[in-house]
Biotite code that builds the C-alpha atoms (Angstrom):
import biotite.structure as struc

atoms = struc.array([
    struc.Atom([4.481, -42.978, 12.352], chain_id="A", res_id=1, res_name="MET", atom_name="CA", element="C"),
    struc.Atom([4.371, -39.117, 12.737], chain_id="A", res_id=2, res_name="SER", atom_name="CA", element="C"),
    struc.Atom([0.591, -37.909, 12.336], chain_id="A", res_id=3, res_name="GLU", atom_name="CA", element="C"),
    struc.Atom([-0.470, -35.524, 10.014], chain_id="A", res_id=4, res_name="PRO", atom_name="CA", element="C"),
    struc.Atom([-0.860, -31.811, 10.745], chain_id="A", res_id=5, res_name="LEU", atom_name="CA", element="C"),
    struc.Atom([-4.282, -31.188, 12.649], chain_id="A", res_id=6, res_name="PRO", atom_name="CA", element="C"),
    struc.Atom([-6.495, -28.759, 10.949], chain_id="A", res_id=7, res_name="PRO", atom_name="CA", element="C"),
    struc.Atom([-6.909, -26.982, 14.894], chain_id="A", res_id=8, res_name="ALA", atom_name="CA", element="C"),
    struc.Atom([-5.154, -23.954, 15.503], chain_id="A", res_id=9, res_name="ALA", atom_name="CA", element="C"),
    struc.Atom([-4.643, -25.137, 19.128], chain_id="A", res_id=10, res_name="ASP", atom_name="CA", element="C"),
    struc.Atom([-2.575, -28.065, 17.333], chain_id="A", res_id=11, res_name="SER", atom_name="CA", element="C"),
    struc.Atom([0.520, -25.506, 17.448], chain_id="A", res_id=12, res_name="ASP", atom_name="CA", element="C"),
    struc.Atom([1.405, -26.833, 21.134], chain_id="A", res_id=13, res_name="ALA", atom_name="CA", element="C"),
    struc.Atom([0.854, -30.627, 20.392], chain_id="A", res_id=14, res_name="GLN", atom_name="CA", element="C"),
    struc.Atom([3.424, -29.813, 17.280], chain_id="A", res_id=15, res_name="LEU", atom_name="CA", element="C"),
    struc.Atom([5.811, -28.090, 19.775], chain_id="A", res_id=16, res_name="VAL", atom_name="CA", element="C"),
    struc.Atom([5.375, -31.109, 22.155], chain_id="A", res_id=17, res_name="ALA", atom_name="CA", element="C"),
    struc.Atom([6.275, -33.746, 19.517], chain_id="A", res_id=18, res_name="ARG", atom_name="CA", element="C"),
    struc.Atom([9.299, -31.707, 18.041], chain_id="A", res_id=19, res_name="THR", atom_name="CA", element="C"),
    struc.Atom([10.560, -31.173, 21.856], chain_id="A", res_id=20, res_name="LEU", atom_name="CA", element="C"),
    struc.Atom([9.947, -35.773, 22.219], chain_id="A", res_id=21, res_name="ALA", atom_name="CA", element="C"),
    struc.Atom([12.442, -35.745, 19.143], chain_id="A", res_id=22, res_name="GLY", atom_name="CA", element="C"),
    struc.Atom([9.918, -35.459, 16.605], chain_id="A", res_id=23, res_name="ASP", atom_name="CA", element="C"),
    struc.Atom([11.601, -33.393, 13.920], chain_id="A", res_id=24, res_name="ASP", atom_name="CA", element="C"),
    struc.Atom([8.921, -33.711, 11.107], chain_id="A", res_id=25, res_name="ARG", atom_name="CA", element="C"),
    struc.Atom([6.661, -31.900, 13.680], chain_id="A", res_id=26, res_name="ALA", atom_name="CA", element="C"),
    struc.Atom([8.503, -28.792, 13.849], chain_id="A", res_id=27, res_name="PHE", atom_name="CA", element="C"),
    struc.Atom([8.426, -29.572, 9.701], chain_id="A", res_id=28, res_name="ASP", atom_name="CA", element="C"),
    struc.Atom([4.920, -29.073, 9.986], chain_id="A", res_id=29, res_name="LEU", atom_name="CA", element="C"),
    struc.Atom([5.369, -25.946, 11.868], chain_id="A", res_id=30, res_name="LEU", atom_name="CA", element="C"),
    struc.Atom([7.671, -24.428, 9.144], chain_id="A", res_id=31, res_name="VAL", atom_name="CA", element="C"),
    struc.Atom([5.001, -25.091, 6.535], chain_id="A", res_id=32, res_name="ILE", atom_name="CA", element="C"),
    struc.Atom([2.248, -23.953, 8.211], chain_id="A", res_id=33, res_name="LYS", atom_name="CA", element="C"),
    struc.Atom([3.798, -20.399, 8.918], chain_id="A", res_id=34, res_name="TYR", atom_name="CA", element="C"),
    struc.Atom([6.592, -19.945, 6.053], chain_id="A", res_id=35, res_name="GLN", atom_name="CA", element="C"),
    struc.Atom([4.743, -18.058, 4.360], chain_id="A", res_id=36, res_name="ARG", atom_name="CA", element="C"),
    struc.Atom([3.192, -15.519, 6.954], chain_id="A", res_id=37, res_name="ARG", atom_name="CA", element="C"),
    struc.Atom([6.932, -15.265, 8.354], chain_id="A", res_id=38, res_name="ILE", atom_name="CA", element="C"),
    struc.Atom([7.971, -13.942, 5.050], chain_id="A", res_id=39, res_name="GLN", atom_name="CA", element="C"),
    struc.Atom([5.283, -11.414, 4.282], chain_id="A", res_id=40, res_name="ARG", atom_name="CA", element="C"),
    struc.Atom([5.819, -10.149, 7.833], chain_id="A", res_id=41, res_name="LEU", atom_name="CA", element="C"),
    struc.Atom([9.176, -10.073, 7.132], chain_id="A", res_id=42, res_name="ILE", atom_name="CA", element="C"),
    struc.Atom([8.822, -8.855, 3.358], chain_id="A", res_id=43, res_name="ALA", atom_name="CA", element="C"),
    struc.Atom([7.541, -5.333, 4.793], chain_id="A", res_id=44, res_name="ARG", atom_name="CA", element="C"),
    struc.Atom([10.141, -4.989, 7.249], chain_id="A", res_id=45, res_name="MET", atom_name="CA", element="C"),
    struc.Atom([13.268, -4.852, 4.807], chain_id="A", res_id=46, res_name="VAL", atom_name="CA", element="C"),
    struc.Atom([13.935, -3.249, 1.804], chain_id="A", res_id=47, res_name="ARG", atom_name="CA", element="C"),
    struc.Atom([16.150, -5.868, 0.600], chain_id="A", res_id=48, res_name="ASP", atom_name="CA", element="C"),
    struc.Atom([13.866, -8.312, -0.716], chain_id="A", res_id=49, res_name="VAL", atom_name="CA", element="C"),
    struc.Atom([16.957, -10.507, -1.328], chain_id="A", res_id=50, res_name="ASP", atom_name="CA", element="C"),
    struc.Atom([17.098, -10.822, 2.390], chain_id="A", res_id=51, res_name="LEU", atom_name="CA", element="C"),
    struc.Atom([13.458, -11.920, 3.210], chain_id="A", res_id=52, res_name="VAL", atom_name="CA", element="C"),
    struc.Atom([13.859, -15.638, 2.488], chain_id="A", res_id=53, res_name="GLU", atom_name="CA", element="C"),
    struc.Atom([16.914, -15.689, 4.248], chain_id="A", res_id=54, res_name="ASP", atom_name="CA", element="C"),
    struc.Atom([15.802, -14.008, 7.740], chain_id="A", res_id=55, res_name="ILE", atom_name="CA", element="C"),
    struc.Atom([12.781, -16.570, 7.459], chain_id="A", res_id=56, res_name="ALA", atom_name="CA", element="C"),
    struc.Atom([15.081, -19.064, 7.242], chain_id="A", res_id=57, res_name="GLN", atom_name="CA", element="C"),
    struc.Atom([17.059, -18.086, 10.519], chain_id="A", res_id=58, res_name="GLU", atom_name="CA", element="C"),
    struc.Atom([13.937, -17.123, 11.926], chain_id="A", res_id=59, res_name="SER", atom_name="CA", element="C"),
    struc.Atom([12.885, -21.017, 12.079], chain_id="A", res_id=60, res_name="PHE", atom_name="CA", element="C"),
    struc.Atom([16.309, -22.458, 13.188], chain_id="A", res_id=61, res_name="ILE", atom_name="CA", element="C"),
    struc.Atom([16.416, -19.714, 16.112], chain_id="A", res_id=62, res_name="ARG", atom_name="CA", element="C"),
    struc.Atom([12.796, -20.922, 17.025], chain_id="A", res_id=63, res_name="ALA", atom_name="CA", element="C"),
    struc.Atom([13.804, -24.557, 16.610], chain_id="A", res_id=64, res_name="TYR", atom_name="CA", element="C"),
    struc.Atom([16.726, -23.811, 18.993], chain_id="A", res_id=65, res_name="ARG", atom_name="CA", element="C"),
    struc.Atom([14.632, -22.114, 21.446], chain_id="A", res_id=66, res_name="ALA", atom_name="CA", element="C"),
    struc.Atom([11.529, -23.808, 21.448], chain_id="A", res_id=67, res_name="LEU", atom_name="CA", element="C"),
    struc.Atom([12.338, -25.269, 24.818], chain_id="A", res_id=68, res_name="HIS", atom_name="CA", element="C"),
    struc.Atom([11.562, -22.186, 25.941], chain_id="A", res_id=69, res_name="GLN", atom_name="CA", element="C"),
    struc.Atom([8.331, -21.760, 24.664], chain_id="A", res_id=70, res_name="PHE", atom_name="CA", element="C"),
    struc.Atom([6.337, -22.162, 27.634], chain_id="A", res_id=71, res_name="ARG", atom_name="CA", element="C"),
    struc.Atom([2.517, -21.285, 25.828], chain_id="A", res_id=72, res_name="GLY", atom_name="CA", element="C"),
    struc.Atom([1.939, -18.105, 27.317], chain_id="A", res_id=73, res_name="ASP", atom_name="CA", element="C"),
    struc.Atom([0.920, -16.777, 24.214], chain_id="A", res_id=74, res_name="ALA", atom_name="CA", element="C"),
    struc.Atom([-0.356, -18.509, 20.619], chain_id="A", res_id=75, res_name="GLN", atom_name="CA", element="C"),
    struc.Atom([2.740, -20.388, 19.058], chain_id="A", res_id=76, res_name="PHE", atom_name="CA", element="C"),
    struc.Atom([2.941, -18.013, 15.998], chain_id="A", res_id=77, res_name="TYR", atom_name="CA", element="C"),
    struc.Atom([3.288, -14.807, 18.016], chain_id="A", res_id=78, res_name="THR", atom_name="CA", element="C"),
    struc.Atom([6.244, -16.151, 19.972], chain_id="A", res_id=79, res_name="TRP", atom_name="CA", element="C"),
    struc.Atom([7.782, -17.052, 16.309], chain_id="A", res_id=80, res_name="LEU", atom_name="CA", element="C"),
    struc.Atom([6.574, -13.622, 15.304], chain_id="A", res_id=81, res_name="TYR", atom_name="CA", element="C"),
    struc.Atom([8.617, -11.789, 17.696], chain_id="A", res_id=82, res_name="ARG", atom_name="CA", element="C"),
    struc.Atom([11.472, -14.165, 16.805], chain_id="A", res_id=83, res_name="ILE", atom_name="CA", element="C"),
    struc.Atom([10.872, -12.895, 13.169], chain_id="A", res_id=84, res_name="ALA", atom_name="CA", element="C"),
    struc.Atom([10.749, -9.704, 14.605], chain_id="A", res_id=85, res_name="VAL", atom_name="CA", element="C"),
    struc.Atom([14.169, -9.423, 16.520], chain_id="A", res_id=86, res_name="ASN", atom_name="CA", element="C"),
    struc.Atom([15.857, -11.606, 13.757], chain_id="A", res_id=87, res_name="THR", atom_name="CA", element="C"),
    struc.Atom([15.400, -9.276, 11.039], chain_id="A", res_id=88, res_name="ALA", atom_name="CA", element="C"),
    struc.Atom([15.813, -6.472, 13.250], chain_id="A", res_id=89, res_name="LYS", atom_name="CA", element="C"),
    struc.Atom([19.505, -8.169, 14.089], chain_id="A", res_id=90, res_name="LYS", atom_name="CA", element="C"),
    struc.Atom([19.974, -8.728, 10.565], chain_id="A", res_id=91, res_name="THR", atom_name="CA", element="C"),
    struc.Atom([19.510, -5.336, 9.185], chain_id="A", res_id=92, res_name="LEU", atom_name="CA", element="C"),
    struc.Atom([21.716, -3.910, 12.097], chain_id="A", res_id=93, res_name="LEU", atom_name="CA", element="C"),
    struc.Atom([24.622, -5.913, 11.390], chain_id="A", res_id=94, res_name="ASP", atom_name="CA", element="C"),
    struc.Atom([24.119, -4.862, 7.844], chain_id="A", res_id=95, res_name="LEU", atom_name="CA", element="C"),
    struc.Atom([23.717, -1.742, 8.555], chain_id="A", res_id=96, res_name="LYS", atom_name="CA", element="C"),
    struc.Atom([19.954, -1.227, 6.423], chain_id="A", res_id=97, res_name="HIS", atom_name="CA", element="C"),
    struc.Atom([17.046, 0.720, 6.869], chain_id="A", res_id=98, res_name="ASP", atom_name="CA", element="C"),
    struc.Atom([14.788, -1.735, 8.716], chain_id="A", res_id=99, res_name="PRO", atom_name="CA", element="C"),
    struc.Atom([11.242, -1.323, 7.656], chain_id="A", res_id=100, res_name="LEU", atom_name="CA", element="C"),
    struc.Atom([9.495, -0.920, 4.358], chain_id="A", res_id=101, res_name="LEU", atom_name="CA", element="C"),
    struc.Atom([6.018, 0.365, 3.843], chain_id="A", res_id=102, res_name="THR", atom_name="CA", element="C"),
    struc.Atom([3.528, -1.585, 1.845], chain_id="A", res_id=103, res_name="GLU", atom_name="CA", element="C"),
    struc.Atom([3.149, 0.969, -1.010], chain_id="A", res_id=104, res_name="ALA", atom_name="CA", element="C"),
    struc.Atom([6.861, 0.446, -1.813], chain_id="A", res_id=105, res_name="ALA", atom_name="CA", element="C"),
    struc.Atom([6.398, -3.717, -1.845], chain_id="A", res_id=106, res_name="LEU", atom_name="CA", element="C"),
    struc.Atom([4.933, -4.895, -4.590], chain_id="A", res_id=107, res_name="ARG", atom_name="CA", element="C"),
    struc.Atom([5.591, -8.678, -4.641], chain_id="A", res_id=108, res_name="PRO", atom_name="CA", element="C"),
    struc.Atom([4.336, -9.572, -8.580], chain_id="A", res_id=109, res_name="ALA", atom_name="CA", element="C"),
    struc.Atom([1.729, -12.955, -8.206], chain_id="A", res_id=110, res_name="GLY", atom_name="CA", element="C"),
    struc.Atom([1.264, -12.241, -4.302], chain_id="A", res_id=111, res_name="ASP", atom_name="CA", element="C"),
    struc.Atom([-2.348, -13.334, -3.396], chain_id="A", res_id=112, res_name="ASP", atom_name="CA", element="C"),
    struc.Atom([-2.007, -11.316, -0.392], chain_id="A", res_id=113, res_name="ASP", atom_name="CA", element="C"),
    struc.Atom([-5.788, -9.938, 0.173], chain_id="A", res_id=114, res_name="GLU", atom_name="CA", element="C"),
    struc.Atom([-3.897, -6.763, 2.266], chain_id="A", res_id=115, res_name="THR", atom_name="CA", element="C"),
    struc.Atom([-4.536, -3.389, 0.851], chain_id="A", res_id=116, res_name="PHE", atom_name="CA", element="C"),
    struc.Atom([-2.195, -2.353, -1.940], chain_id="A", res_id=117, res_name="GLN", atom_name="CA", element="C"),
    struc.Atom([-2.497, 1.629, -2.422], chain_id="A", res_id=118, res_name="PRO", atom_name="CA", element="C"),
    struc.Atom([-1.960, 1.565, -6.033], chain_id="A", res_id=119, res_name="GLY", atom_name="CA", element="C"),
    struc.Atom([-3.842, -1.036, -7.010], chain_id="A", res_id=120, res_name="ASN", atom_name="CA", element="C"),
    struc.Atom([-7.150, -0.757, -5.410], chain_id="A", res_id=121, res_name="GLU", atom_name="CA", element="C"),
    struc.Atom([-9.869, -0.440, -7.968], chain_id="A", res_id=122, res_name="PRO", atom_name="CA", element="C"),
    struc.Atom([-11.330, 3.522, -8.438], chain_id="A", res_id=123, res_name="ILE", atom_name="CA", element="C"),
    struc.Atom([-14.567, 4.040, -9.179], chain_id="A", res_id=124, res_name="ALA", atom_name="CA", element="C"),
    struc.Atom([-14.095, 6.319, -12.199], chain_id="A", res_id=125, res_name="GLU", atom_name="CA", element="C"),
    struc.Atom([-10.369, 5.894, -13.697], chain_id="A", res_id=126, res_name="GLU", atom_name="CA", element="C"),
    struc.Atom([-10.044, 9.131, -15.540], chain_id="A", res_id=127, res_name="THR", atom_name="CA", element="C"),
    struc.Atom([-6.553, 10.614, -15.600], chain_id="A", res_id=128, res_name="PRO", atom_name="CA", element="C"),
    struc.Atom([-7.089, 12.924, -12.709], chain_id="A", res_id=129, res_name="GLU", atom_name="CA", element="C"),
    struc.Atom([-8.686, 10.055, -10.269], chain_id="A", res_id=130, res_name="SER", atom_name="CA", element="C"),
    struc.Atom([-5.494, 7.718, -11.040], chain_id="A", res_id=131, res_name="LEU", atom_name="CA", element="C"),
    struc.Atom([-2.937, 10.982, -10.246], chain_id="A", res_id=132, res_name="LEU", atom_name="CA", element="C"),
    struc.Atom([-4.768, 11.342, -6.775], chain_id="A", res_id=133, res_name="ALA", atom_name="CA", element="C"),
    struc.Atom([-4.659, 7.794, -6.053], chain_id="A", res_id=134, res_name="ALA", atom_name="CA", element="C"),
    struc.Atom([-1.208, 7.765, -6.692], chain_id="A", res_id=135, res_name="ARG", atom_name="CA", element="C"),
    struc.Atom([-0.629, 11.230, -4.480], chain_id="A", res_id=136, res_name="GLU", atom_name="CA", element="C"),
    struc.Atom([-2.281, 9.730, -1.721], chain_id="A", res_id=137, res_name="ILE", atom_name="CA", element="C"),
    struc.Atom([-0.398, 6.718, -2.211], chain_id="A", res_id=138, res_name="ALA", atom_name="CA", element="C"),
    struc.Atom([2.701, 8.231, -2.030], chain_id="A", res_id=139, res_name="ALA", atom_name="CA", element="C"),
    struc.Atom([1.832, 10.553, 0.733], chain_id="A", res_id=140, res_name="ALA", atom_name="CA", element="C"),
    struc.Atom([0.594, 7.342, 2.661], chain_id="A", res_id=141, res_name="VAL", atom_name="CA", element="C"),
    struc.Atom([3.892, 5.921, 1.774], chain_id="A", res_id=142, res_name="GLN", atom_name="CA", element="C"),
    struc.Atom([5.997, 9.048, 2.795], chain_id="A", res_id=143, res_name="ALA", atom_name="CA", element="C"),
    struc.Atom([4.206, 9.337, 5.902], chain_id="A", res_id=144, res_name="ALA", atom_name="CA", element="C"),
    struc.Atom([5.034, 5.826, 6.937], chain_id="A", res_id=145, res_name="LEU", atom_name="CA", element="C"),
    struc.Atom([8.699, 6.146, 5.915], chain_id="A", res_id=146, res_name="ASP", atom_name="CA", element="C"),
    struc.Atom([8.798, 9.288, 8.602], chain_id="A", res_id=147, res_name="ALA", atom_name="CA", element="C"),
    struc.Atom([7.157, 7.130, 11.530], chain_id="A", res_id=148, res_name="LEU", atom_name="CA", element="C"),
    struc.Atom([9.784, 6.134, 14.371], chain_id="A", res_id=149, res_name="PRO", atom_name="CA", element="C"),
    struc.Atom([10.710, 2.155, 13.808], chain_id="A", res_id=150, res_name="ASP", atom_name="CA", element="C"),
    struc.Atom([8.309, 1.528, 17.054], chain_id="A", res_id=151, res_name="ASP", atom_name="CA", element="C"),
    struc.Atom([5.256, 3.263, 15.550], chain_id="A", res_id=152, res_name="LEU", atom_name="CA", element="C"),
    struc.Atom([5.860, 1.771, 12.070], chain_id="A", res_id=153, res_name="ARG", atom_name="CA", element="C"),
    struc.Atom([6.009, -1.593, 13.307], chain_id="A", res_id=154, res_name="GLN", atom_name="CA", element="C"),
    struc.Atom([2.767, -1.472, 15.556], chain_id="A", res_id=155, res_name="ALA", atom_name="CA", element="C"),
    struc.Atom([0.736, 0.057, 12.650], chain_id="A", res_id=156, res_name="VAL", atom_name="CA", element="C"),
    struc.Atom([2.102, -2.454, 10.428], chain_id="A", res_id=157, res_name="THR", atom_name="CA", element="C"),
    struc.Atom([1.524, -5.517, 12.709], chain_id="A", res_id=158, res_name="LEU", atom_name="CA", element="C"),
    struc.Atom([-2.382, -4.229, 13.453], chain_id="A", res_id=159, res_name="ARG", atom_name="CA", element="C"),
    struc.Atom([-3.191, -2.981, 9.706], chain_id="A", res_id=160, res_name="GLU", atom_name="CA", element="C"),
    struc.Atom([-1.164, -5.194, 7.284], chain_id="A", res_id=161, res_name="ILE", atom_name="CA", element="C"),
    struc.Atom([-0.840, -8.355, 9.266], chain_id="A", res_id=162, res_name="GLU", atom_name="CA", element="C"),
    struc.Atom([-4.239, -7.734, 11.216], chain_id="A", res_id=163, res_name="GLY", atom_name="CA", element="C"),
    struc.Atom([-2.856, -9.108, 14.305], chain_id="A", res_id=164, res_name="LEU", atom_name="CA", element="C"),
    struc.Atom([-4.793, -7.830, 17.752], chain_id="A", res_id=165, res_name="SER", atom_name="CA", element="C"),
    struc.Atom([-3.493, -5.456, 20.486], chain_id="A", res_id=166, res_name="TYR", atom_name="CA", element="C"),
    struc.Atom([-2.443, -8.354, 22.506], chain_id="A", res_id=167, res_name="GLU", atom_name="CA", element="C"),
    struc.Atom([-0.839, -10.286, 20.091], chain_id="A", res_id=168, res_name="ASP", atom_name="CA", element="C"),
    struc.Atom([0.988, -6.708, 18.741], chain_id="A", res_id=169, res_name="ILE", atom_name="CA", element="C"),
    struc.Atom([2.017, -6.319, 22.574], chain_id="A", res_id=170, res_name="ALA", atom_name="CA", element="C"),
    struc.Atom([3.526, -9.751, 23.016], chain_id="A", res_id=171, res_name="ALA", atom_name="CA", element="C"),
    struc.Atom([5.452, -9.629, 19.766], chain_id="A", res_id=172, res_name="VAL", atom_name="CA", element="C"),
    struc.Atom([7.230, -6.192, 20.809], chain_id="A", res_id=173, res_name="MET", atom_name="CA", element="C"),
    struc.Atom([7.270, -6.944, 23.829], chain_id="A", res_id=174, res_name="ALA", atom_name="CA", element="C"),
    struc.Atom([5.830, -3.953, 25.700], chain_id="A", res_id=175, res_name="CYS", atom_name="CA", element="C"),
    struc.Atom([2.262, -3.701, 27.661], chain_id="A", res_id=176, res_name="PRO", atom_name="CA", element="C"),
    struc.Atom([-0.997, -2.969, 25.196], chain_id="A", res_id=177, res_name="ILE", atom_name="CA", element="C"),
    struc.Atom([-1.991, 0.216, 26.533], chain_id="A", res_id=178, res_name="GLY", atom_name="CA", element="C"),
    struc.Atom([1.471, 1.084, 24.786], chain_id="A", res_id=179, res_name="THR", atom_name="CA", element="C"),
    struc.Atom([0.550, -0.586, 21.519], chain_id="A", res_id=180, res_name="VAL", atom_name="CA", element="C"),
    struc.Atom([-3.128, 1.405, 21.541], chain_id="A", res_id=181, res_name="ARG", atom_name="CA", element="C"),
    struc.Atom([-0.762, 4.551, 22.108], chain_id="A", res_id=182, res_name="SER", atom_name="CA", element="C"),
    struc.Atom([1.634, 4.036, 19.409], chain_id="A", res_id=183, res_name="ARG", atom_name="CA", element="C"),
    struc.Atom([-0.824, 2.981, 16.498], chain_id="A", res_id=184, res_name="ILE", atom_name="CA", element="C"),
    struc.Atom([-3.031, 5.704, 17.743], chain_id="A", res_id=185, res_name="PHE", atom_name="CA", element="C"),
    struc.Atom([-0.034, 7.914, 16.899], chain_id="A", res_id=186, res_name="ARG", atom_name="CA", element="C"),
    struc.Atom([0.824, 6.521, 13.755], chain_id="A", res_id=187, res_name="ALA", atom_name="CA", element="C"),
    struc.Atom([-2.843, 6.697, 12.593], chain_id="A", res_id=188, res_name="ARG", atom_name="CA", element="C"),
    struc.Atom([-2.412, 10.461, 13.649], chain_id="A", res_id=189, res_name="GLU", atom_name="CA", element="C"),
    struc.Atom([0.853, 11.010, 11.809], chain_id="A", res_id=190, res_name="ALA", atom_name="CA", element="C"),
    struc.Atom([-0.090, 9.659, 8.404], chain_id="A", res_id=191, res_name="ILE", atom_name="CA", element="C"),
    struc.Atom([-3.590, 11.417, 8.562], chain_id="A", res_id=192, res_name="SER", atom_name="CA", element="C"),
    struc.Atom([-2.098, 14.636, 8.829], chain_id="A", res_id=193, res_name="ALA", atom_name="CA", element="C"),
    struc.Atom([0.141, 13.814, 5.886], chain_id="A", res_id=194, res_name="ARG", atom_name="CA", element="C"),
    struc.Atom([-3.031, 12.161, 3.923], chain_id="A", res_id=195, res_name="VAL", atom_name="CA", element="C"),
    struc.Atom([-5.509, 14.684, 5.127], chain_id="A", res_id=196, res_name="ARG", atom_name="CA", element="C"),
    struc.Atom([-4.965, 17.460, 2.529], chain_id="A", res_id=197, res_name="PRO", atom_name="CA", element="C"),
    struc.Atom([-4.891, 15.594, -0.460], chain_id="A", res_id=198, res_name="LEU", atom_name="CA", element="C"),
    struc.Atom([-8.242, 14.152, 0.422], chain_id="A", res_id=199, res_name="LEU", atom_name="CA", element="C"),
    struc.Atom([-10.040, 17.570, 1.261], chain_id="A", res_id=200, res_name="ASP", atom_name="CA", element="C"),
    struc.Atom([-8.913, 18.446, -2.438], chain_id="A", res_id=201, res_name="ARG", atom_name="CA", element="C"),
    struc.Atom([-11.311, 15.294, -3.835], chain_id="A", res_id=202, res_name="GLN", atom_name="CA", element="C"),
    struc.Atom([-14.554, 16.554, -2.796], chain_id="A", res_id=203, res_name="THR", atom_name="CA", element="C"),
    struc.Atom([-17.105, 14.203, -2.936], chain_id="A", res_id=204, res_name="GLY", atom_name="CA", element="C"),
    struc.Atom([-15.110, 11.469, -3.142], chain_id="A", res_id=205, res_name="LYS", atom_name="CA", element="C"),
    struc.Atom([-14.582, 8.633, -0.953], chain_id="A", res_id=206, res_name="ARG", atom_name="CA", element="C"),
    struc.Atom([-10.791, 6.658, -0.819], chain_id="A", res_id=207, res_name="TRP", atom_name="CA", element="C"),
])
């Protein structure tokens, strides 16, 4: 009797309602729809890639148990992202892991992710000098991200890598939009200050 997954984005509310009415298959469809995005988010937050699947599974379990608390004030994926972020933080705190990983450090094989991979960005003229400069810049970006406080790193990761809006980031991080803008601005300034000296050496080149 269950209907296939509706194509419209606002169908999430329908699937939530069906799940709350006792149709567990509706929640399975939500898992299928968002599993890859949640795993990608977690993969950029944890250093131990072996934990990604476990944390993602725990995130969906928590979301299922808390589904009655979803009021529809935000989009479902924003609500789910917040659960995933909190689950990752709690897991890593319990395991005493360093929580965050930069995009440059995470190079998943075969991932069709469209986001920027510093070491894989094509360069117009791949001379040994340009390749070395690209590696230096990627390392500087990674070092700058690693040096950021957790709140700044999470905000700029959600914005620049996950592509979330300021409103969605505010919902995920449970803070005002103004705070999100401030964190992203400060993160970008810190990264720019670390990378600018390298860019200044590359006269006539755009990266």
